[in-house]
C-alpha positions as CSV (number, residue, x, y, z in Angstrom):
1,M,-4.0,-2.4,30.5
2,G,-0.5,-1.1,29.1
3,A,-1.3,-3.0,25.6
4,Q,-5.2,-1.6,25.6
5,F,-3.4,2.0,25.8
6,D,-0.6,1.4,23.3
7,R,-3.5,-0.4,21.1
8,Q,-5.8,3.1,21.4
9,L,-3.0,5.6,21.2
10,G,-1.6,3.8,17.8
11,L,-5.3,4.3,16.4
12,L,-5.2,7.5,17.6
13,R,-2.1,8.8,16.2
14,S,-3.3,7.2,12.7
15,L,-6.5,9.3,12.5
16,L,-4.7,12.6,13.7
17,V,-2.1,11.5,10.5
18,Y,-5.0,10.3,7.9
19,R,-8.2,11.8,8.9
20,G,-7.0,14.6,10.9
21,I,-6.5,17.2,8.2
22,P,-9.7,19.1,6.5
23,W,-8.4,19.2,3.0
24,R,-6.4,15.9,3.0
25,G,-9.6,14.3,0.8
26,A,-9.2,17.2,-2.3
27,Q,-5.4,16.5,-2.3
28,L,-6.1,12.6,-2.7
29,R,-8.6,13.2,-5.4
30,R,-6.5,15.9,-7.2
31,F,-3.6,13.2,-6.8
32,Y,-5.5,9.8,-8.1
33,R,-7.8,10.8,-10.5
34,R,-5.1,10.1,-13.4
35,F,-4.9,6.7,-12.1
36,V,-8.9,6.3,-10.6
37,P,-11.6,6.5,-13.5
38,A,-15.1,7.2,-12.6
39,G,-16.8,4.0,-12.6
40,G,-13.9,1.6,-12.1
41,L,-12.4,-0.4,-10.1
42,A,-9.5,-0.2,-7.3
43,F,-7.9,-2.5,-5.1
44,D,-6.5,-0.9,-1.6
45,V,-4.3,-3.2,-0.2
46,G,-3.6,-2.2,3.3
47,A,-6.5,0.0,3.4
48,H,-5.2,1.2,7.2
49,A,-7.3,3.9,7.9
50,G,-9.7,4.2,4.9
51,N,-8.4,7.9,3.5
52,R,-7.3,6.1,0.2
53,V,-10.8,4.3,0.5
54,A,-13.0,7.6,0.5
55,A,-10.9,9.1,-2.2
56,F,-10.9,6.4,-4.6
57,R,-15.1,6.5,-3.8
58,Q,-15.4,10.5,-4.2
59,L,-13.7,9.7,-7.5
60,G,-16.7,7.2,-8.4
61,A,-15.0,3.7,-8.4
62,Q,-15.5,0.7,-6.7
63,V,-13.4,-0.4,-4.2
64,V,-12.1,-3.5,-2.7
65,A,-9.9,-3.1,-0.2
66,L,-8.0,-5.5,2.5
67,E,-6.8,-4.8,6.1
68,P,-5.6,-7.4,7.6
69,Q,-5.5,-5.8,11.5
70,A,-8.9,-6.0,13.4
71,D,-8.5,-2.6,14.9
72,F,-8.5,-0.8,11.6
73,L,-11.0,-3.2,9.9
74,Q,-13.8,-2.0,12.6
75,L,-12.7,1.5,11.6
76,L,-13.2,1.0,8.0
77,Q,-16.6,-1.5,8.1
78,R,-17.7,1.6,10.6
79,R,-17.2,4.0,7.5
80,F,-18.0,1.7,4.5
81,G,-19.9,-1.1,5.6
82,A,-23.3,0.4,4.5
83,D,-21.4,1.6,1.0
84,P,-22.8,-1.4,-1.3
85,Q,-19.8,-0.2,-4.0
86,V,-16.5,-1.2,-0.8
87,I,-15.9,-4.7,-0.2
88,L,-14.3,-5.1,2.7
89,L,-11.9,-8.1,3.5
90,P,-10.4,-8.8,6.5
91,Q,-7.1,-10.2,4.5
92,A,-3.7,-9.6,3.3
93,L,-2.1,-10.8,-0.2
94,G,1.0,-12.9,-0.8
95,R,2.5,-14.8,-3.8
96,A,0.5,-17.7,-3.0
97,P,-3.1,-19.0,-0.8
98,G,-2.1,-19.4,2.9
99,E,-1.7,-18.2,6.6
100,A,1.1,-15.6,7.6
101,R,2.0,-14.6,11.5
102,L,1.5,-10.3,11.2
103,M,4.3,-8.2,12.9
104,A,2.2,-5.2,14.6
105,S,3.1,-2.6,16.5
106,P,0.7,-1.3,18.6
107,R,1.9,2.0,19.1
108,T,2.6,3.1,15.2
109,P,0.3,0.7,14.0
110,T,1.5,1.4,10.3
111,V,3.9,-0.4,9.8
112,A,2.7,-4.0,10.8
113,T,4.0,-6.3,8.1
114,L,3.7,-9.9,7.3
115,S,8.1,-9.3,6.7
116,T,10.2,-10.8,9.2
117,D,13.1,-9.3,7.1
118,F,11.5,-6.0,7.2
119,V,11.3,-6.1,10.7
120,Q,15.6,-6.7,11.1
121,R,16.2,-4.4,8.4
122,A,13.9,-1.5,8.8
123,G,14.5,-2.1,12.3
124,A,17.7,-1.1,12.3
125,A,17.1,2.3,10.5
126,P,17.0,5.4,12.6
127,S,13.7,6.6,11.2
128,F,11.9,3.0,13.1
129,R,14.0,3.8,16.6
130,G,11.7,3.8,18.8
131,V,8.9,1.4,17.2
132,Q,8.9,-2.4,18.8
133,W,6.5,-5.1,16.6
134,Q,5.0,-7.8,18.4
135,A,4.2,-11.5,17.5
136,G,0.1,-10.9,16.0
137,P,-2.4,-13.0,14.9
138,L,-2.4,-15.4,12.2
139,V,-4.1,-13.8,9.0
140,K,-5.1,-15.1,6.0
141,V,-3.6,-14.6,2.8
142,S,-4.9,-14.6,-0.3
143,T,-3.3,-12.9,-3.8
144,L,-4.2,-10.2,-6.5
145,D,-5.0,-13.0,-9.1
146,A,-7.7,-14.3,-6.5
147,L,-9.3,-11.1,-6.3
148,I,-9.2,-10.3,-9.5
149,A,-11.0,-13.4,-10.5
150,A,-13.7,-12.9,-8.0
151,H,-14.1,-8.9,-8.7
152,G,-12.5,-8.6,-11.9
153,V,-9.4,-6.4,-13.1
154,P,-8.7,-3.1,-11.5
155,D,-7.9,-0.2,-13.0
156,F,-5.5,1.1,-9.8
157,V,-3.5,-1.4,-7.1
158,K,-2.6,0.8,-4.2
159,I,0.2,-1.7,-2.1
160,D,1.3,-0.3,1.2
161,V,2.2,-3.5,3.8
162,E,5.6,-2.6,5.1
163,G,8.2,-4.5,2.9
164,F,5.9,-7.5,1.5
165,E,5.3,-5.4,-1.7
166,L,7.1,-7.8,-3.9
167,E,5.4,-10.9,-2.4
168,V,2.3,-9.0,-3.2
169,L,2.8,-8.8,-6.6
170,M,4.5,-12.0,-7.0
171,G,0.7,-13.1,-6.9
172,L,-0.7,-11.2,-9.8
173,S,0.1,-12.9,-13.4
174,Q,-0.9,-10.4,-15.7
175,P,-0.3,-6.7,-16.5
176,V,-2.5,-4.2,-14.7
177,A,-3.5,-0.9,-15.8
178,A,-1.5,1.3,-12.6
179,V,-0.4,0.2,-9.4
180,S,1.8,2.5,-6.3
181,F,4.0,0.1,-4.3
182,E,5.7,1.8,-1.2
183,F,9.5,2.3,-0.9
184,L,12.0,2.6,2.2
185,P,15.7,3.2,1.7
186,A,16.2,0.6,4.3
187,V,14.5,-2.3,2.1
188,R,14.9,-0.7,-1.3
189,D,15.8,-3.9,-2.9
190,V,12.1,-4.5,-2.0
191,A,10.8,-1.8,-4.2
192,L,13.4,-2.8,-7.0
193,G,11.8,-6.2,-7.2
194,C,8.3,-5.0,-7.2
195,I,9.8,-2.6,-10.7
196,D,11.3,-6.1,-12.1
197,R,8.3,-8.1,-11.6
198,L,6.3,-5.3,-13.2
199,E,8.5,-5.4,-16.2
200,A,8.5,-9.1,-16.6
201,L,4.4,-9.0,-16.4
202,A,4.4,-6.2,-18.7
203,G,6.9,-6.3,-21.1
204,A,10.2,-4.1,-20.6
205,G,9.5,-0.6,-21.3
206,R,5.3,-0.8,-21.3
207,Y,5.5,0.8,-17.7
208,R,6.1,4.6,-16.8
209,Y,7.1,5.1,-13.1
210,A,7.1,8.0,-11.3
211,V,8.2,8.6,-7.6
212,S,5.8,10.6,-4.7
213,L,7.3,11.3,-1.5
214,G,5.9,10.7,1.8
215,E,2.8,12.1,1.9
216,R,3.1,14.9,-0.3
217,L,0.9,13.9,-3.0
218,S,2.8,15.1,-6.2
219,L,5.0,13.3,-8.5
220,L,8.4,14.0,-9.0
221,Q,8.4,13.1,-13.1
222,P,4.9,13.8,-13.6
223,E,5.1,12.5,-17.4
224,G,6.6,9.0,-15.8
225,E,10.3,7.8,-16.3
226,A,11.2,4.4,-18.2
227,A,12.2,1.6,-14.9
228,D,16.1,2.2,-15.8
229,A,15.6,5.7,-14.3
230,V,13.7,4.9,-11.3
231,R,16.2,1.9,-10.4
232,A,18.7,5.1,-10.6
233,W,16.9,7.2,-8.3
234,L,16.0,4.5,-6.1
235,Q,19.8,3.3,-6.1
236,A,21.0,6.7,-5.6
237,M,19.0,7.5,-2.4
238,P,20.7,7.7,1.3
239,A,20.1,5.9,3.7
240,D,18.4,8.4,5.7
241,G,16.1,9.4,2.5
242,P,12.6,9.6,2.9
243,S,10.5,6.9,2.3
244,G,7.1,7.4,-0.5
245,D,5.7,5.4,-3.2
246,V,6.7,4.4,-6.5
247,H,3.3,4.6,-9.1
248,A,3.5,3.1,-12.8
249,W,1.3,3.1,-15.3
250,L,0.6,1.3,-18.9
251,V,1.6,3.2,-22.1
252,R,-1.2,2.2,-24.4
């Protein structure tokens, strides 16, 4: 009974955060328009409650959405299952195909992860006080390369997988036009590794980078900066600083 209550409470909290603000959809469309072209293809890795999926579809893109948590997959299926331009996959991504144990937090399902290192390190941070992870099911793991082979090269890849972002990018062997990945001060080395990976894939200097904080949906560096500038910004963040996303796009 207690576990079921925690799951329902976690789902309700997520729906209120991600779908409870009436104007959030318009904000998401304005923010992602520069990365997601009409008629394009977007990968949403860690689709959660589907607010990004909805924004990408409203911008006219086809979406491949991945979500390994069964409760959220059911929400996604109810919302997008009849849309032929949305492909829903009940799996995670990593550097190689296989299976992995999902670590879940029933009352805060936004922080489910495949990274035990993230659980240990981020779990010690003040911002995660009260989060309790539990060993969840084994989930299927694929790679970005496999997604590209099956669905085509995406215009944009959004990665929100709680400390597993670098593992996802290690499963990619070619540059993509634009990508975003989450960063947290407690595990900032993961984000720094993601920048290194993108630079290695595309060649130094071909990506421009900008940071958005939390759910503010605005870039601190709208024109983008070189990798070293964003590395320095991440390294200078205080331990109790906010989380956010790093956005990277290829310079043509």
